[in-house]
matplotlib code that plots the C-alpha trace (Angstrom):
import matplotlib.pyplot as plt

x = [4.1, 7.3, 7.7, 11.2, 11.6, 11.3, 12.2, 13.2, 14.4, 15.0, 15.6, 19.9, 22.4, 23.3, 27.2, 27.9, 30.2, 29.1, 31.5, 30.6, 31.9, 29.1, 27.3, 28.9, 26.9, 28.7, 26.9, 29.3, 27.0, 23.9, 21.6, 18.3, 15.8, 17.7, 19.5, 18.5, 16.1, 18.0, 21.0, 23.0, 23.7, 26.9, 27.1, 28.4, 25.4, 23.3, 24.3, 23.5, 20.1, 19.4, 20.3, 17.8, 15.4, 15.2, 14.0, 10.9, 7.9, 4.1, 3.2, 7.1, 8.5, 9.5, 10.7, 14.3, 15.5, 18.3, 19.4, 22.8, 24.2, 25.4, 21.8, 21.7, 21.0, 23.6, 20.6, 17.2, 14.1, 13.1, 15.6, 14.2, 10.7, 11.8, 12.5, 8.5, 9.1, 12.2, 10.8, 9.7, 9.5, 6.5, 5.6, 5.5, 3.3, 0.5, -1.9, -1.4, -3.6, -7.2, -8.7, -9.5, -9.3, -6.1, -4.9, -5.5, -3.8, -1.3, -1.4, -0.9, 1.5, 3.4, 2.8, 4.0, 7.5, 9.2, 8.8, 12.5, 14.3, 16.4, 20.2, 20.4, 19.7, 17.6, 18.8, 17.4, 17.4, 17.8, 15.1, 14.4, 14.6, 11.5, 11.5, 14.4, 14.1, 14.9, 14.6, 16.2, 15.3, 15.2, 16.5, 14.1, 15.1, 12.5, 15.0, 12.1, 12.3, 10.6, 11.2, 10.2, 10.6, 9.9, 10.2, 9.2, 6.6, 5.4, 8.0, 5.2, 4.2, 6.2, 5.0, 7.3, 5.4, 6.6, 5.3, 6.5, 5.5, 6.8, 4.8, 5.1, 3.4, 0.5, 1.3, 1.6, 2.2, 1.3, 2.1, 2.8, 4.1, 2.6, 4.3, 3.0, 5.5, 5.1, 7.4, 6.1, 8.6, 11.2, 10.1, 9.2, 6.7, 5.9, 1.9, 2.0, -0.8, -1.3, -1.6, -0.4, -2.4, -1.5, -3.0, -3.3, -3.8, -4.7, -7.6, -9.0, -8.8, -7.2, -5.8, -5.8, -2.8, -1.6, 1.1, 1.7, 2.6, 6.5, 8.1, 11.6, 11.4, 14.1, 15.2, 17.4, 19.4, 20.1, 19.1, 16.8, 14.4, 12.8, 9.0, 5.9, 2.2, -1.3, -3.7, -2.6, -5.5, -5.5, -8.8, -10.0, -13.0, -13.7, -13.5, -14.8, -11.8, -10.2, -7.5, -7.1, -3.2, -2.6, 1.3, 1.7, 3.6, 5.6, 3.7, 5.4, 5.2, 5.9, 5.5, 7.2, 8.3, 7.4, 4.6, 1.8, -1.9, -5.5, -7.9, -8.9, -12.7, -15.2, -17.1, -19.6, -20.5, -20.1, -17.2, -13.6, -12.4, -8.6, -6.8, -3.1, -0.5, 3.3, 6.2, 6.7, 10.6, 10.5, 7.4, 3.7, 1.3, -2.0, -5.0, -7.9, -11.0, -13.1, -11.0, -8.5, -5.8, -2.7, 0.3, 3.0, 2.6, 6.1, 8.9, 11.5, 14.0, 15.8, 14.1, 16.9, 15.8, 16.4, 17.7, 17.3, 19.8, 20.7, 22.4, 26.2, 26.4, 28.2, 25.2, 22.8, 21.3, 22.3, 18.9, 18.8, 19.1, 22.6, 24.2, 22.7, 24.1, 27.2, 29.3, 26.8, 27.3, 30.4, 31.1, 28.2, 30.3, 33.7, 31.9, 32.8, 29.7, 31.2, 31.6, 28.3, 26.3, 28.0, 27.3, 23.4, 23.5, 24.6, 21.4, 18.9, 19.9, 19.8, 15.9, 15.3, 17.0, 14.7, 11.5, 12.2, 12.8, 9.5, 7.5, 9.4, 8.3, 4.7, 5.5, 3.5, 6.1, 4.6, 6.4, 8.5, 7.3, 4.1, 0.5, -2.6, -5.2, -8.2, -10.5, -13.3, -17.4, -17.0, -13.1, -11.4, -9.7, -12.3, -11.6, -7.8, -7.8, -5.1, -2.4, -2.6, 0.0, 0.5, 3.1, 2.5, 2.0, -0.4, 1.0, -0.9, -2.0, -3.8, 0.2, 2.9, 5.1, 8.2, 6.1, 5.1, 8.5, 9.6, 6.5, 7.9, 11.3, 10.1, 9.1, 12.4, 15.9, 15.9, 18.5, 22.5, 23.0, 19.8, 19.8, 19.8, 18.0, 18.5, 15.5, 14.4, 14.2, 10.7, 9.3, 6.9, 7.8, 10.6, 12.9, 16.0, 18.5, 21.8, 24.3, 27.0, 25.5, 25.6, 23.1, 20.4, 20.4, 18.2, 15.1, 15.6, 19.1, 21.1, 24.3, 23.3, 22.4, 26.2, 27.4, 25.5, 25.9, 23.2, 22.0, 23.4, 21.8, 22.8, 21.1, 17.1, 15.0, 11.6, 10.6, 11.2, 9.7, 9.2, 7.7, 7.4, 8.8, 7.9, 7.4, 4.4, 2.8, 0.4, -3.4, -5.3, -6.9, -3.0, -1.3, -0.5, -3.6, -5.8, -9.8, -11.0, -12.1, -8.7, -7.0, -5.1, -2.5, -3.9, -3.1, -3.3, -5.7, -6.7, -6.0, -8.6, -11.3, -12.4, -16.3, -16.7, -16.0, -17.7, -15.1, -12.1, -9.3, -8.8, -6.0, -6.7, -4.1, -3.9, -2.0, -4.8, -3.4, -2.1, 1.2, 3.8, 5.1, 8.9, 10.6, 13.9, 15.5, 15.7, 12.1]
y = [-43.2, -42.7, -36.2, -28.1, -25.1, -24.3, -25.5, -29.8, -32.5, -35.9, -39.0, -40.0, -38.5, -40.7, -41.2, -40.8, -38.8, -36.9, -37.8, -36.7, -40.4, -41.3, -42.9, -45.6, -47.9, -47.9, -50.9, -50.5, -47.0, -48.6, -48.2, -50.5, -50.7, -51.4, -48.1, -45.3, -42.7, -39.9, -37.3, -36.1, -32.8, -31.3, -28.0, -25.8, -27.5, -27.3, -23.2, -22.1, -24.2, -22.5, -19.1, -19.4, -21.2, -18.2, -15.4, -17.6, -16.2, -16.3, -14.0, -13.3, -13.7, -17.1, -16.3, -15.3, -17.6, -19.7, -23.2, -24.5, -26.7, -29.5, -31.0, -31.4, -34.3, -34.5, -34.8, -33.5, -34.3, -35.4, -38.2, -39.1, -40.4, -43.5, -45.2, -46.1, -48.0, -49.9, -53.3, -54.4, -58.1, -56.1, -54.0, -56.1, -58.8, -57.0, -56.5, -60.3, -61.6, -62.6, -61.9, -58.3, -58.9, -60.3, -58.1, -54.9, -56.3, -56.2, -53.3, -52.9, -55.0, -52.7, -49.1, -50.6, -51.9, -48.4, -47.0, -48.8, -47.8, -44.8, -44.2, -43.5, -40.1, -36.9, -34.8, -32.1, -33.0, -30.4, -28.5, -28.6, -25.4, -24.7, -26.4, -29.0, -32.5, -36.1, -39.4, -43.1, -46.4, -50.2, -53.5, -56.0, -59.7, -60.8, -58.1, -55.5, -52.2, -49.4, -45.0, -42.9, -38.2, -36.0, -32.3, -29.3, -28.1, -25.3, -23.7, -21.2, -23.7, -26.4, -29.2, -32.2, -34.3, -37.7, -40.2, -43.9, -46.4, -50.6, -51.2, -54.6, -55.1, -52.5, -50.4, -46.4, -44.3, -40.9, -38.5, -34.6, -34.1, -31.0, -30.5, -28.1, -26.8, -26.5, -25.2, -27.0, -25.8, -28.2, -30.0, -29.6, -31.6, -32.0, -32.4, -34.6, -33.0, -34.4, -38.1, -40.4, -42.6, -46.1, -47.9, -51.5, -51.2, -54.5, -54.5, -50.9, -49.7, -46.5, -46.8, -43.4, -43.3, -41.2, -40.2, -40.2, -37.1, -36.5, -35.3, -34.3, -34.2, -32.3, -30.4, -27.5, -29.8, -33.5, -36.2, -35.5, -38.3, -39.3, -40.6, -41.2, -40.1, -39.7, -41.6, -42.5, -44.2, -46.0, -46.5, -48.0, -46.2, -49.4, -52.3, -50.4, -51.4, -48.6, -49.1, -47.0, -47.2, -45.4, -44.7, -44.0, -41.5, -42.4, -41.3, -39.0, -42.3, -45.4, -46.6, -47.6, -45.9, -46.7, -48.9, -49.1, -50.5, -50.2, -52.1, -52.8, -52.2, -53.1, -50.1, -51.4, -54.5, -52.4, -54.6, -54.7, -57.7, -57.4, -55.9, -54.5, -54.5, -54.5, -51.9, -50.4, -50.8, -54.5, -56.9, -56.6, -59.0, -59.1, -60.6, -62.0, -60.7, -63.5, -67.2, -65.0, -66.4, -64.3, -63.8, -61.9, -59.4, -57.7, -58.6, -55.3, -56.3, -58.0, -56.5, -55.3, -52.2, -52.1, -48.9, -47.6, -46.4, -42.8, -42.0, -40.6, -37.0, -35.3, -36.7, -34.4, -31.3, -28.3, -28.0, -32.2, -32.6, -35.2, -32.2, -29.2, -29.9, -31.8, -28.7, -28.8, -32.0, -32.6, -29.9, -31.4, -34.5, -33.4, -31.2, -28.2, -26.2, -22.5, -24.3, -25.8, -23.1, -20.7, -23.2, -23.7, -20.0, -19.4, -21.9, -20.2, -16.9, -17.9, -19.1, -15.9, -13.8, -16.1, -15.4, -11.6, -11.6, -13.1, -10.7, -8.3, -10.2, -10.8, -13.7, -17.0, -20.5, -23.2, -26.5, -28.3, -31.5, -32.1, -29.8, -29.3, -32.2, -32.1, -32.2, -30.7, -32.1, -34.0, -33.7, -36.7, -37.1, -36.1, -37.2, -36.7, -33.4, -33.5, -34.7, -30.7, -31.9, -35.4, -36.1, -34.2, -37.6, -39.5, -43.3, -45.9, -48.5, -50.7, -50.6, -53.1, -52.6, -51.5, -49.2, -47.7, -47.8, -45.5, -43.3, -42.4, -42.2, -39.5, -37.4, -37.1, -38.5, -41.3, -43.8, -43.9, -41.8, -39.8, -36.4, -33.7, -30.7, -27.8, -26.7, -22.7, -20.7, -19.3, -23.1, -24.4, -27.1, -25.3, -28.5, -28.4, -30.9, -30.4, -31.1, -32.1, -35.6, -38.8, -40.0, -41.5, -45.0, -47.9, -48.7, -52.3, -52.8, -54.4, -52.5, -48.8, -50.4, -50.9, -48.3, -46.1, -46.7, -47.7, -45.2, -45.9, -47.8, -44.8, -42.1, -42.9, -40.7, -40.2, -36.7, -33.4, -30.1, -27.7, -24.7, -21.2, -18.7, -16.0, -17.7, -18.1, -20.3, -20.3, -20.4, -22.9, -20.2, -19.8, -23.1, -25.7, -28.1, -29.1, -30.0, -32.9, -32.5, -31.3, -33.7, -36.5, -37.9, -39.9, -43.5, -42.9, -43.9, -41.4, -41.9, -44.6, -42.2, -41.8, -42.1, -41.2, -37.7, -38.2, -40.1, -37.6, -38.8, -37.0, -36.7, -36.9, -34.8, -35.5, -32.5, -30.4, -26.7, -23.8, -24.0, -22.1, -22.3, -23.1, -22.1, -21.0, -18.6, -20.8, -18.9]
z = [-32.1, -31.0, -32.4, -32.1, -30.1, -26.8, -23.3, -25.1, -22.4, -24.6, -22.6, -23.4, -25.8, -28.9, -29.2, -33.1, -34.4, -38.0, -40.7, -44.1, -45.1, -43.8, -40.4, -38.4, -35.9, -32.5, -30.3, -27.1, -26.6, -26.9, -23.7, -23.7, -21.1, -18.2, -18.3, -15.8, -16.9, -15.3, -15.6, -12.8, -13.0, -11.5, -9.2, -11.7, -14.3, -11.6, -11.2, -14.4, -14.7, -11.2, -13.2, -15.3, -13.2, -11.2, -13.9, -14.0, -12.7, -13.7, -16.9, -17.8, -21.1, -21.8, -25.3, -25.1, -22.2, -23.7, -22.7, -21.7, -24.5, -21.8, -21.7, -25.8, -27.1, -30.5, -32.5, -34.3, -33.4, -37.1, -36.7, -33.2, -34.6, -36.2, -33.1, -33.5, -36.8, -34.7, -34.3, -37.8, -35.8, -34.5, -36.8, -40.5, -39.2, -38.6, -41.9, -42.2, -39.2, -40.3, -37.1, -36.4, -33.2, -32.8, -35.6, -33.2, -30.0, -32.4, -33.4, -29.4, -29.2, -31.5, -30.5, -27.4, -28.3, -28.9, -25.9, -24.0, -26.8, -25.3, -23.9, -20.4, -19.0, -19.4, -22.6, -24.7, -28.7, -31.4, -32.5, -36.2, -38.0, -40.2, -43.8, -42.2, -43.9, -42.6, -44.4, -44.2, -44.7, -43.5, -44.9, -43.4, -43.5, -46.2, -48.6, -48.8, -47.4, -45.0, -46.2, -43.9, -45.0, -42.8, -42.4, -39.9, -41.3, -38.2, -36.3, -34.7, -33.1, -33.4, -35.9, -37.3, -39.8, -41.2, -43.7, -43.6, -46.2, -46.5, -50.0, -50.1, -46.3, -47.0, -43.8, -44.6, -41.2, -41.5, -38.2, -36.7, -33.7, -31.9, -28.3, -25.7, -23.3, -19.4, -16.6, -13.7, -10.7, -10.5, -13.4, -17.5, -19.4, -23.3, -23.8, -27.0, -28.6, -32.4, -34.0, -36.0, -38.8, -39.8, -42.5, -43.4, -47.3, -48.0, -45.3, -45.5, -41.7, -40.3, -36.5, -34.9, -32.5, -29.7, -27.1, -23.5, -22.0, -21.4, -18.0, -17.0, -13.2, -10.6, -13.7, -11.4, -9.0, -8.3, -10.6, -13.8, -13.6, -17.4, -17.0, -19.3, -17.8, -18.3, -20.8, -24.8, -27.2, -30.4, -31.7, -35.3, -36.4, -39.0, -36.5, -33.6, -31.3, -29.1, -26.6, -23.6, -22.6, -18.7, -18.8, -15.0, -13.1, -9.6, -7.0, -4.1, -1.3, -2.5, -6.3, -9.5, -12.5, -16.1, -15.0, -17.8, -17.7, -19.7, -21.3, -25.2, -25.7, -28.7, -28.3, -31.2, -27.8, -25.5, -23.6, -22.3, -24.4, -22.4, -19.9, -19.9, -17.7, -16.4, -17.2, -20.7, -20.1, -19.3, -19.6, -20.2, -20.8, -21.9, -19.7, -21.6, -19.9, -21.0, -20.4, -17.3, -19.2, -19.3, -21.0, -22.5, -24.7, -25.1, -23.2, -23.6, -21.0, -24.2, -27.2, -29.9, -31.9, -35.4, -36.9, -39.9, -43.1, -44.5, -47.5, -46.7, -45.6, -48.8, -50.7, -48.7, -49.3, -46.6, -44.9, -44.0, -40.3, -40.3, -42.4, -41.7, -37.4, -37.9, -36.6, -33.6, -33.0, -33.3, -30.8, -28.0, -28.5, -27.6, -24.6, -26.4, -25.6, -26.4, -29.9, -29.9, -29.0, -31.4, -34.2, -32.8, -32.6, -36.6, -37.3, -35.2, -36.6, -40.0, -39.2, -37.9, -40.9, -43.1, -41.0, -41.2, -45.4, -45.7, -43.4, -45.4, -49.0, -47.2, -48.1, -46.1, -45.8, -46.6, -46.5, -49.7, -49.5, -47.0, -47.6, -45.4, -44.7, -47.4, -44.1, -42.9, -43.7, -47.6, -47.1, -48.6, -45.4, -43.3, -39.8, -39.8, -39.7, -36.1, -38.9, -40.4, -43.2, -44.8, -47.7, -50.6, -53.1, -54.3, -53.9, -56.4, -53.8, -56.5, -58.9, -57.9, -54.8, -57.6, -59.1, -55.6, -54.0, -57.5, -56.7, -52.7, -54.1, -55.9, -53.2, -51.8, -51.8, -49.9, -50.8, -51.5, -54.9, -55.1, -55.5, -53.2, -53.7, -52.5, -50.8, -50.4, -47.2, -48.7, -48.8, -51.4, -53.5, -55.5, -55.2, -57.1, -58.0, -56.9, -59.6, -57.2, -56.0, -57.4, -59.7, -58.5, -56.8, -58.7, -55.7, -56.7, -56.6, -53.2, -53.5, -52.6, -49.0, -48.7, -49.4, -46.6, -42.7, -39.9, -37.7, -34.4, -31.5, -29.1, -30.9, -29.1, -27.2, -26.2, -24.9, -26.0, -24.6, -27.4, -28.4, -30.1, -32.7, -34.9, -38.0, -40.1, -41.8, -44.6, -43.3, -45.5, -47.5, -48.8, -48.6, -51.5, -50.1, -52.5, -52.1, -52.5, -55.6, -57.5, -59.9, -58.9, -61.4, -63.8, -62.9, -59.3, -56.6, -54.3, -50.4, -48.5, -47.9, -43.6, -43.7, -39.5, -38.7, -35.4, -34.2, -33.9, -31.6, -28.0, -25.9, -21.8, -19.7, -15.8, -14.8, -12.5, -12.2, -13.8, -15.0, -17.1, -20.5, -20.8, -23.9, -24.8, -27.1, -30.1, -31.4]

ax = plt.figure().add_subplot(projection="3d")
ax.plot(x, y, z, "-o")
ax.set_aspect("equal")
plt.show()
């Protein structure tokens, strides 16, 4: 599903120009699955990268290695995560399917449908600063909406936490991306740790989802190439169904890019049900192993993504992604690398100053919008510990969809007209309404969508290599987490209760050998 400081390469660079009048889509800048997954490094840029690489050696302190701005993508990682929800045609029908096996197959189709969303090239997204937030929403053809809230909950190590919900369709997704960077000589890799948990609230099912690892090849000279690699898993503990999906990297001799393979297995019966094959950037097929019948699961060749909408820039708080990075993004788009570097450094220096101030006051950072998972034996979220952080709000699944929407909108501003919050750099739930913004929007109003603009179709990427800084996050004993027995507001239902602590989800990394971490000075 488709996740920060450090060496971070992301496929592509969007063409969206920041404007305090709102965000406009530019369809001519869109690059779909037919675009090449590579960036050509010219001689001058190659010299800059070579100068950096030559300084790297096993055991070297890499915390002050700064990457040049010409490889930056002009948007934050928190926005990038929305790629995973960009195909409502595969997302919304899933909970309506009665057959549990076919319902699981639809989840795999949804999971595989988002990887093709990308502009061409290999770029590095802007690493979210601690406490940075991003919210957005989708207007669906049936006049319902999907809502998304995200926050950078940790900067050391990097963690991007997010929440998505489509109340009328009984879908909720919680996730935390935790990339771990590695330098591989002439390549860089992001080992994508962390999970997403998708719930079908009308079915009582959860789907634990991991991601493939991501690679930027030939980062020194020539054509930088983007690849997905290794295994990812989708598991439903309630049904016992599991998918092992392999994203295959191209070999040194022969082979193709973007190849996938895998199986859907009934773990209770101990047998494989389906075989998956094809290209994640093109046609993917599914074969019924009982009948031998093979059919197209998803064809990304002509698929069109649906991008979310955001509030106008002037309504956003100063720590919201689009407003926070507006000057940096504008400079990147103008190829004014000096201005981009200066503004990016200004933001990062402020983050370091905030961290130093917290350390001086012996204050531990706590997120504004998320709380720690109530995991461990007997915890209300037992088995979901790898999420680390979940949205700090209780949603009443038994309430009407309209009431659920109201509960979601009370967490953070999402729709145009909602007041921005002035978030304190000290962290914690100290949200203060900003009096300069407009009054809250009616969540049922159809006019609010008209005042905002969709995000650019070109702002799409699928890879990030980020790492560490000196910011401290409160340990569980000092966080704002609550125990399972702690109070939930009257009238609200507790979240779904996991019941399989032994069913932890693990990643598989097919890279062997010792490698070095490659990070930059954003720490």
